[in-house]
C-alpha positions in Angstrom: 48.7 97.4 100.3 47.3 98.2 96.8 49.9 95.9 95.2 49.1 93.1 97.6 45.4 93.5 96.9 45.9 93.5 93.2 48.0 90.4 93.3 45.5 88.5 95.5 42.6 89.5 93.2 44.5 88.4 90.1 45.4 85.0 91.5 42.0 84.6 93.0 40.4 85.2 89.6 42.7 82.6 88.0 41.8 80.1 90.7 38.1 80.7 90.2 38.5 80.3 86.4 40.3 77.0 86.9 37.8 75.7 89.5 34.6 76.5 87.6 35.9 76.6 84.1 36.6 72.9 84.1 33.0 72.1 84.8 31.7 74.8 82.5 33.7 73.5 79.5 32.9 69.9 80.3 36.5 68.9 80.6 37.0 65.4 82.0 38.6 65.3 85.5 41.3 62.8 84.4 42.4 65.4 81.8 42.2 68.5 84.0 40.8 68.2 87.5 39.3 71.3 89.2 41.6 73.2 91.6 39.7 71.9 94.7 40.4 68.3 93.7 44.1 69.1 93.2 44.4 70.8 96.6 42.5 67.9 98.2 44.8 65.3 96.6 47.9 67.3 97.7 46.5 67.5 101.3 45.7 63.8 101.4 49.3 63.0 100.3 50.8 65.8 102.3 53.4 63.7 104.1 54.7 62.3 100.8 54.5 65.7 99.1 56.4 67.5 101.8 59.0 64.8 102.0 59.6 64.9 98.2 59.5 68.7 98.2 62.3 68.7 100.8 64.4 66.3 98.7 64.0 68.5 95.6 64.7 71.7 97.5 68.0 70.3 98.8 69.0 69.1 95.3 68.2 72.5 93.8 70.1 74.5 96.5 73.2 72.3 96.3 73.3 72.2 92.5 72.5 76.0 92.3 75.2 77.1 94.7 77.7 74.8 93.1 76.8 76.3 89.7 77.2 79.8 91.1 80.6 79.1 92.6 81.8 77.3 89.5 80.3 79.8 87.1 81.9 82.8 88.9 85.3 81.2 89.1 85.2 80.2 85.4 83.9 83.6 84.4 86.7 85.4 86.2 89.3 83.0 84.7 88.0 83.5 81.2 87.9 87.3 81.6 91.5 87.7 82.9 93.2 84.8 81.0 93.6 84.9 77.2 94.5 81.2 77.3 91.3 80.3 79.1 89.2 82.4 76.8 90.7 80.6 73.7 90.2 77.1 75.2 87.6 76.7 77.9 85.2 79.3 76.7 84.5 77.7 73.3 84.3 74.3 75.1 81.7 75.6 77.6 79.7 77.2 74.7 79.7 74.0 72.8 78.4 72.1 75.9 75.7 74.7 76.4 74.6 74.2 72.8 73.9 70.5 73.5 70.3 69.6 74.6 70.3 69.3 78.4 67.5 66.8 78.5 69.5 64.5 76.2 72.5 64.7 78.5 70.4 64.1 81.7 70.5 60.2 81.2 74.3 60.4 81.2 74.1 61.8 84.7 72.3 58.6 85.8 75.0 56.5 84.1 77.8 58.4 85.6 76.5 59.1 89.1 73.7 56.6 89.6 70.1 57.1 90.8 71.0 58.9 94.0 71.5 62.4 95.1 74.7 63.1 93.1 73.0 62.7 89.7 70.2 65.2 90.5 72.8 67.7 91.7 74.8 67.2 88.5 71.7 67.7 86.4 70.8 70.9 88.4 74.4 72.2 88.0 74.3 71.5 84.2 71.1 73.6 83.8 72.2 76.5 86.0 75.9 76.8 85.3 76.1 78.6 81.9 73.9 81.7 82.7 76.2 82.4 85.7 79.3 82.2 83.5 77.8 84.5 80.9 76.5 87.0 83.5 79.9 87.1 85.2 81.7 87.7 81.9 79.2 90.4 80.9 79.6 92.2 84.1 83.4 92.1 84.1 83.6 93.1 80.5 81.3 96.1 81.0 83.7 98.0 83.1 84.7 101.3 81.4 88.3 101.3 80.2 88.8 104.8 81.5 88.0 103.6 85.0 90.7 100.9 84.7 93.2 103.5 83.6 92.2 105.8 86.5 92.8 103.0 89.0 96.2 102.3 87.5 97.1 106.0 87.6 96.3 106.0 91.3 98.7 103.2 91.8 96.1 100.6 92.8 97.2 97.0 92.8 95.4 94.4 90.6 93.6 93.0 93.6 92.4 96.5 94.7 91.2 97.2 91.1 89.4 93.8 90.9 87.8 94.1 94.4 86.9 97.8 94.3 86.1 98.3 90.6 85.4 95.0 88.8 83.3 93.3 91.5 80.9 96.2 92.1 80.6 96.7 88.4 79.9 93.0 87.7 77.4 92.5 90.5 74.3 93.9 88.7 74.9 91.6 85.7 75.7 88.7 88.0 72.4 89.2 89.9 70.5 89.1 86.6 72.3 85.9 85.7 71.4 84.1 88.9 67.8 85.2 88.6 67.8 83.3 85.3 69.8 80.5 86.8 67.5 79.7 89.7 64.4 78.6 87.8 66.7 76.6 85.5 68.1 74.9 88.6 64.6 73.8 89.6 64.0 72.5 86.0 67.3 70.6 86.1 66.4 68.9 89.4 63.0 67.9 88.1 64.4 66.6 84.8 67.0 64.5 86.8 64.2 63.1 88.9 62.2 62.3 85.8 65.0 60.2 84.3 65.6 58.2 87.4 65.0 58.8 91.1 63.7 57.2 94.3 62.2 60.5 95.7 61.6 64.1 94.8 58.7 66.0 93.2 59.7 64.8 89.7 59.5 61.2 91.0 56.2 61.9 92.6 54.8 63.2 89.2 56.1 60.1 87.5 54.3 57.9 90.1 51.1 59.9 89.8 51.2 59.6 86.0 51.8 55.9 86.1 48.8 55.4 88.5 46.5 57.8 86.5 46.3 60.2 89.5 46.1 63.4 87.5 45.0 65.4 90.5 48.1 64.4 92.5 50.3 65.1 89.4 48.8 68.7 89.3 49.4 69.0 93.0 53.1 68.2 92.5 53.2 70.7 89.7 51.7 73.4 91.9 54.2 72.6 94.7 57.1 72.8 92.1 55.7 76.2 90.9 55.5 77.5 94.5 59.0 76.3 95.3 60.5 77.9 92.2 58.6 81.1 92.8 59.8 81.3 96.4 63.4 80.7 95.5 63.3 83.3 92.8 61.7 85.7 95.3 64.6 85.0 97.7 67.1 85.9 94.9 65.1 89.0 94.1 65.2 90.1 97.8 69.0 89.5 97.9 69.4 91.5 94.7 68.2 94.6 96.6 71.5 94.7 98.4 73.1 95.7 95.1 71.5 99.1 95.4 73.4 100.6 92.4 71.7 98.3 89.8 70.7 100.4 86.9 73.2 103.1 87.7 76.5 103.9 86.1 79.4 102.4 88.0 
């Protein structure tokens, strides 16, 4: 109860500072509208906001889970295959070094303005942290434990499933906690570049029509969406109860 009260008070104070600080500092509403104006703009356009939020949510989830599946498979392949480590790993590292925003327009060229290009942009942003987290977790298994399993006559599959997977899960969880907010960013960037719906598209329309209050409303919804998805990952991470302990 104390934690909830402290959190509510903290965010309440920030909301009051936003609401009354704008007027106190004499900031023009078209630059930074007060919180009440932002909430009102979002409420008046609630049908459009909810529809666009749903589109963005689906893009984020599809792109994120695709990145998780692809990142885990590639991470496992790199860890257990010397050939993949010599070839694919440097290639993926080079791709990660390239600016994602610069690559986002290519997604439009390759996949069009529809759903696929937004999923591709989301995947591109969220993929690499999963690969690195999977590799880090698998590489962190103590060598003596591998030797112990071999001494007991365990098969490679048993060793992987009973030793490597539990050891890698804490690192993997940390990786997807980083990957989830990046997935939201990827979807929004894809919608900025070219889209017919979504919260990023809504922000573009609001900016073009000089509706700063609606733009901030979209930003608030994006923030709430990203926070909620991160919280869901945090809740799921509690299933890995041995995080922080020696495996």
